[in-house]
C-alpha positions in Angstrom: 20.9 289.3 -5.9 23.1 286.3 -6.7 26.8 286.8 -8.0 27.0 285.8 -11.5 29.8 283.4 -10.9 27.5 281.3 -7.9 24.8 281.3 -10.5 27.1 280.2 -13.3 28.8 277.3 -11.1 25.3 276.0 -9.8 24.1 275.7 -13.5 27.6 273.9 -14.5 27.1 271.6 -12.0 23.3 270.9 -12.4 24.1 270.5 -16.3 26.2 267.5 -15.0 23.7 266.1 -13.0 21.9 265.1 -15.9 24.6 263.0 -17.4 25.5 261.0 -14.2 24.7 257.3 -13.7 24.1 256.4 -9.8 22.1 253.7 -7.9 18.5 254.6 -6.1 20.2 255.3 -3.0 22.5 257.9 -4.4 19.9 259.5 -6.5 17.8 259.9 -3.4 20.9 261.7 -1.7 21.2 263.9 -4.9 17.5 265.0 -4.4 18.1 266.4 -1.0 21.0 268.4 -2.1 18.6 269.8 -5.0 16.1 270.4 -2.1 18.8 272.9 -0.6 19.7 274.4 -3.7 16.1 275.0 -4.6 15.6 276.7 -1.2 19.3 278.6 -1.5 18.1 279.9 -4.9 15.3 282.2 -3.5 17.8 283.8 -1.1 19.2 287.1 -1.9 23.1 286.2 -1.0 24.9 283.5 -2.7 26.5 281.6 0.3 24.0 278.9 1.0 23.7 278.2 -2.9 27.6 278.3 -3.1 27.8 275.6 -0.5 25.1 273.5 -2.1 26.8 273.5 -5.4 29.8 272.3 -3.7 28.3 269.6 -2.0 26.7 268.7 -5.4 29.9 268.4 -7.0 31.4 266.4 -4.2 28.7 263.9 -4.7 29.9 263.5 -8.5 30.1 259.5 -9.3 33.5 260.6 -10.7 34.2 261.5 -7.0 32.6 258.7 -5.2 33.4 255.6 -6.9 32.0 252.2 -5.2 32.7 248.8 -6.6 29.8 246.2 -6.6 26.9 245.1 -8.7 24.8 247.8 -7.8 22.3 248.9 -10.7 23.3 252.4 -11.8 20.8 254.5 -13.7 20.2 258.1 -15.3 18.4 260.6 -12.9 14.8 259.6 -12.5 12.0 262.1 -13.7 11.8 264.0 -10.2 15.6 264.7 -10.3 15.8 266.0 -13.7 12.5 268.1 -13.3 14.0 269.7 -10.3 17.4 270.4 -12.3 15.3 272.0 -14.7 13.5 274.0 -12.4 16.5 275.0 -11.0 18.1 276.0 -14.2 15.0 277.8 -15.1 14.9 279.9 -11.7 18.6 280.8 -11.8 17.8 282.2 -15.3 20.4 280.2 -17.6 20.7 277.3 -19.8 23.2 274.6 -18.5 26.2 274.3 -21.0 25.9 271.2 -23.2 29.1 268.8 -23.3 30.7 267.6 -26.3 31.8 264.1 -27.1 35.0 264.7 -24.9 33.0 266.1 -22.0 34.2 269.6 -22.7 31.6 272.1 -21.5 30.1 274.2 -24.1 28.7 277.5 -22.9 24.7 278.0 -23.9 24.8 280.3 -27.1 23.5 283.9 -27.1 20.8 283.5 -29.8 21.2 287.4 -30.9 25.1 286.4 -31.1 25.7 282.9 -32.3 29.4 281.6 -31.4 29.6 284.3 -28.8 28.1 281.8 -25.9 
């Protein structure tokens, strides 16, 4: 069974992806990382998922910033679908973001306000 912290970190990173604006080439690169995360999510240990999560975090547009006039856009539908599938596979909802970008954990419907 995957460690809770590994799953939480992966879900947090996946939630970030949906807010990124990248070029088509970068989305293709991200799609490859998501493929590795998908494969890792089915493994009983968390090593591969942890490594893929770190790789995803390092690919963040806030870490890699290239200048130029390349067109950037939101995640394409296949990327959004893969993110949603991974979140579902891992069993949690990604945290929402407030307007300042601060992560808000998902709410427990049985205990509102206790995320």
